[in-house]
C-alpha positions in Angstrom: -11.5 -7.3 3.1 -13.3 -9.5 0.7 -15.4 -12.6 0.0 -13.7 -15.8 -1.0 -14.9 -19.0 -2.7 -12.9 -22.1 -2.3 -14.4 -25.2 -4.0 -17.7 -25.7 -2.1 -16.9 -23.2 0.7 -17.6 -19.5 0.7 -17.1 -16.7 3.2 -15.6 -13.4 4.1 -11.9 -12.8 4.8 -9.9 -9.9 6.1 -6.2 -9.3 5.3 -3.9 -6.7 6.8 -0.4 -6.5 5.4 2.4 -4.2 6.7 5.4 -3.7 4.5 8.6 -1.6 5.0 11.3 -1.2 2.4 14.8 0.2 2.9 17.0 1.1 0.0 20.6 0.0 0.1 23.5 1.0 -2.2 24.1 -0.8 -5.5 20.4 -1.6 -6.5 19.7 -3.6 -3.3 16.7 -3.2 -1.0 15.6 -4.9 2.2 11.9 -5.6 2.6 10.4 -6.5 6.0 6.8 -7.5 6.2 4.1 -8.7 8.7 0.5 -9.7 8.0 -2.6 -11.0 9.7 -5.4 -12.9 7.9 -8.8 -13.9 9.2 -11.2 -16.1 7.2 -14.5 -17.8 7.9 -15.5 -20.3 5.3 -18.8 -22.2 5.3 -20.0 -25.1 3.2 -22.5 -24.2 0.6 -25.9 -25.8 1.1 -26.3 -28.8 -1.1 -29.0 -31.5 -1.1 -26.3 -34.2 -1.5 -25.3 -35.6 2.0 -21.6 -35.9 0.9 -21.3 -32.1 1.4 -22.1 -32.4 5.1 -19.7 -33.2 7.8 -20.7 -36.6 9.2 -21.9 -38.2 6.0 -25.3 -40.0 6.0 -26.7 -38.6 9.3 -30.4 -37.8 9.4 -31.2 -34.3 8.2 -32.0 -32.9 11.7 -28.5 -33.8 13.1 -26.3 -32.8 10.1 -23.6 -30.3 10.8 -22.2 -28.2 8.0 -18.5 -28.1 7.8 -17.0 -24.6 8.4 -13.5 -23.4 8.7 -12.7 -20.4 10.9 -9.0 -19.4 11.0 -6.4 -16.8 11.7 -3.0 -16.7 10.1 -0.2 -14.3 11.1 3.3 -14.1 9.8 6.5 -12.0 9.5 9.3 -12.1 7.0 12.4 -10.5 5.6 13.5 -10.3 2.0 16.6 -9.0 0.1 15.7 -7.6 -3.3 18.2 -7.0 -6.2 17.0 -4.9 -9.1 18.8 -4.8 -12.4 18.0 -2.7 -15.4 15.0 -4.7 -16.4 14.7 -7.5 -13.9 14.5 -8.2 -10.2 15.1 -11.2 -7.9 14.1 -11.3 -4.2 14.7 -14.3 -1.9 12.9 -14.1 1.4 12.2 -16.1 4.5 8.9 -16.0 6.3 7.6 -17.4 9.6 3.9 -18.0 10.0 1.3 -19.4 12.5 -2.1 -20.6 11.5 -4.9 -21.5 13.9 -7.9 -23.2 12.4 -11.1 -24.3 13.9 -13.1 -27.0 12.0 -16.9 -27.4 12.6 -18.3 -27.7 16.1 -15.2 -29.5 17.4 -13.8 -27.5 20.2 -10.2 -28.6 19.3 -8.2 -26.2 17.2 -5.4 -27.1 14.9 -2.3 -24.9 15.1 0.3 -24.9 12.3 3.6 -23.2 12.5 6.4 -23.1 10.0 9.0 -21.4 7.8 8.7 -20.6 4.1 11.5 -19.8 1.8 10.4 -17.8 -1.2 12.2 -16.7 -4.4 10.4 -14.0 -6.4 11.7 -12.8 -9.7 10.4 -10.8 -12.6 11.0 -8.4 -15.4 10.0 -4.8 -15.1 10.6 -1.4 -16.8 11.5 0.2 -13.5 14.7 1.6 -14.8 13.5 2.2 -18.4 13.8 6.0 -17.9 17.4 5.7 -16.6 18.3 3.5 -19.6 16.7 6.0 -22.0 18.7 8.9 -20.5 22.0 7.0 -20.9 21.1 6.3 -24.5 20.3 10.0 -25.1 23.6 11.0 -23.5 25.5 8.7 -25.9 23.8 10.2 -29.0 23.8 13.9 -28.1 27.1 15.8 -28.2 27.8 17.7 -25.0 26.9 21.4 -25.5 30.0 23.5 -25.3 29.8 26.9 -23.6 29.9 29.9 -26.0 33.4 31.4 -26.2 33.8 35.1 -25.7 34.9 36.7 -28.9 36.7 40.0 -29.3 34.5 42.2 -31.4 36.7 45.2 -31.3 37.5 47.0 -34.5 
């Protein structure tokens, strides 16, 4: 939930993400996600008529441009994590329904998006440090029983 400003438009928005991750062997992970987003953007009030929908209409008939929309989507990604980096290609299907101004017609947009995310992280820094410590330290040998009989 928040408030968004986009150029000359402002308004509230609500975003609901759902994410599920499943670990696989060998540093792989499957991520499934779904989301819903609602936004309601209104034009800021300006004295210049170019900010109104309809241009140079008389002041009593001007209509402010507003955008009211809903976006929903689902996706699936495969993530590979190395010692200090990760890469995750994913595919996403989305639907956006937008209503502009007082026009009763709505615009519906549907599509697929292919993403590739990557980055560097210290996720496995602790594991790396343990490996380095193991190389440096000698293994501790158990104490041998000695015969103390005289």
